[in-house]
N, C-alpha and C positions, 0 to 999 in steps of 0.2 A: 451243823444244824442251826446255830445261832449266828447273828452278825451284829456288829455295832459300828460306831463311828471309827473311821480309820485311825489307827494308833491308840485307840482307847481299848484296853483289855477288858473283857467281860468281867463284871464284878462277881464275887463269890455267890451272891444270892441268885444271880441270873444263871450261872453255871450249875448251881444246884437245881434250879427250876428245869433246865434242859435235861438233866439226868432223870428227874422225876417224870418228865414227859416220855422219855425213852423207855421207862419201866412199865408203861401202861400196856395191859393186855386186854383186848376187846373180844367180843364174840366172833366166831370164825367167819361169819358172812361179811364182816367189815375188814377190808384190807387197808392197813395203815402204812403210810410212807412219809418220809421226810421230803419236804418241798421247799423251794426258795422262799424266803420271807421278804416282805416289803422293807426297803432300806431307809425310807425318809419319814416314816410316821413316828418313830421313837428311836432313841439312841441304841437300843438293843431289841432284837426280835428273832423269833424262831417260829417255824410253821410245820404243821402236819396236814397231809392230804388223806382222804379216805374215799374208797369206793365200796359200795354194797354189791356183792356178787353172789348170786344164787344160781347154782349150776353153771351154765355158760352165759348167764344174763347179767348185765350191769344195770341195776335198778335204782341206783342213787349215788350221789357224790357229795362231797363236802370238803371244807377246809377250816382249820383252826389256827389262828395266829396268836401267839403270846407276845405282847409288847412289854417292855420294861424301861422305865425312866427312873434311875436312882434318885433324882432330885424331886420326883413326884410330878404329877400333872393335875392341875386344878379340875379339868373337865372329867378326869377319871376318878378323882377323889382317892387317889392311891398311887402306888408305884408300878403295879402290874395291871394289864388290861387284856382280857380275852376278847378276840374278834372272830366271829364264826359265820360260816355260810353252809347252808344245806339245800340241796335241790333233788327232787325225785319226781318221776312220772306217776300220775295217779289216774284213776278212772275218771273220764270226763264228767260223769254224772256227779262226782264229788264236788267239783268246782261250782256247781249250781247252788250248793248249800251256803247261805249267807253267814253261817257260823264257822265255816272252815278256817278262816284266818285266825279267829279267836282260839279255836281248838289247836291249831298249829303252834300258836304262842304258848298255850298251856302245856304243850309237851315239854318246853324248856323249864317253865316254872315248876312243873311237877317233878322233873328230873332233878332240879336243884333241891327240892324238898326231899326227894327220895334219898339223895346222898347227903342230906343234912348240911348243905352248903349255904353260907351266908354270902350274899352278893350285894354290891354297892353300885348305884347309878346304872341300872340295866336299861338298855334301849334296843330297839330293833324294828324290823318291818317284816311283814308276811306278804308275799306277792303270789297271786293265783292267776295262771294264764291258761286260756282255752284257745287252741288253734285249730283252724279248719283249712285243709288243702284244696286248691283249685287248679284247673288246667291239668297238666301232666301228673300232678300229685293228688288229684281229687280222690283217687282210690284209697289214699291213706286214711281218710275219715278224720274224725276228731282226735286230737291229742291234748293232754292237759299236764301241767306241771305245778307243783307248789314249791315255793322258794322261801326259806327263812334266813334272814340276816340279823345277827344280834351281836351286842357287845356288852360286857359287864366287867366289874372290878372284883376280884376275889377279896373278901372282907379281910381287913388287917386286924391283927390281934393285940394292938398296943405296942408292937415293936416297930422297926423302921421299914418293914415290908410285909407283904402277905405271907402266911406260913406256906412254904413251898411243899410241905408234905401233903397238903390238901389239893394240889394241882391235878393229880391223877383223877380225883373226883370230878373236877371241872371238865376234863377230857371225856370221861365216861358219860357225863350229862349231855355233852354235845353229841356223842356217838349215839345216845339213846334217842335224841331228836332225829338224827339221820335214820336210825332204824325205824322209828315210828312213821316218818314220812315215806319210807320205802315199803311199809307194810309188813315188817318183821314182827313176829310175836314178841311183845314187850317182856323185859326181864325185871322192870321196876314196877311195883304195885302202883296203880293209879294212872300210868301212862298208857293211853289207848292208841293203837296203831291204825293207820288207814288200811282198808282192804287193798291187797296188792293188785296192781293193774295187770290185767291179762295182756299178754303180748308185749311186755315191756321191752325196751330196746336191748338188743344183744350185741 
């Protein structure tokens, strides 16, 4: 699940982090899998992919990458960094709301708060896309997607690395953003989901 520089064995802190990620259990609509991690961003990395499946419909997708640099990274302000991606189809009427991007970002901040997570140097973007087909696909009508990309550093507790026992909470926070974007009924107080798009892709 994890990878590092060739010949560099994964440090104990990273191995413990991988085990913590493997222990996460999410709501049944979210199917979690191990996926290849990027190799050049950090000395060590591991990644999870997720699909939101309701019935026979795939209504959302996402990825979480956990990066680790034992020497620390100035831009991260720590030794671990979570990098996440969430995308879901939404009702085209929703993308006309100028507050949608701010609401989507609040899913993440509310999830952090709900799990009592302290994060450092958070950053990200929210992209809202409205597409209309023409020609042979004119009959498809309007389609819309919301995409959230974010990264943050799990707060360190005075030791030489972030407490790995808190990493499942960061995975759960990411999964709640994915669920909210996909229109699932929230499980964390304060996180408001988008209405589920009718006719989402199957």
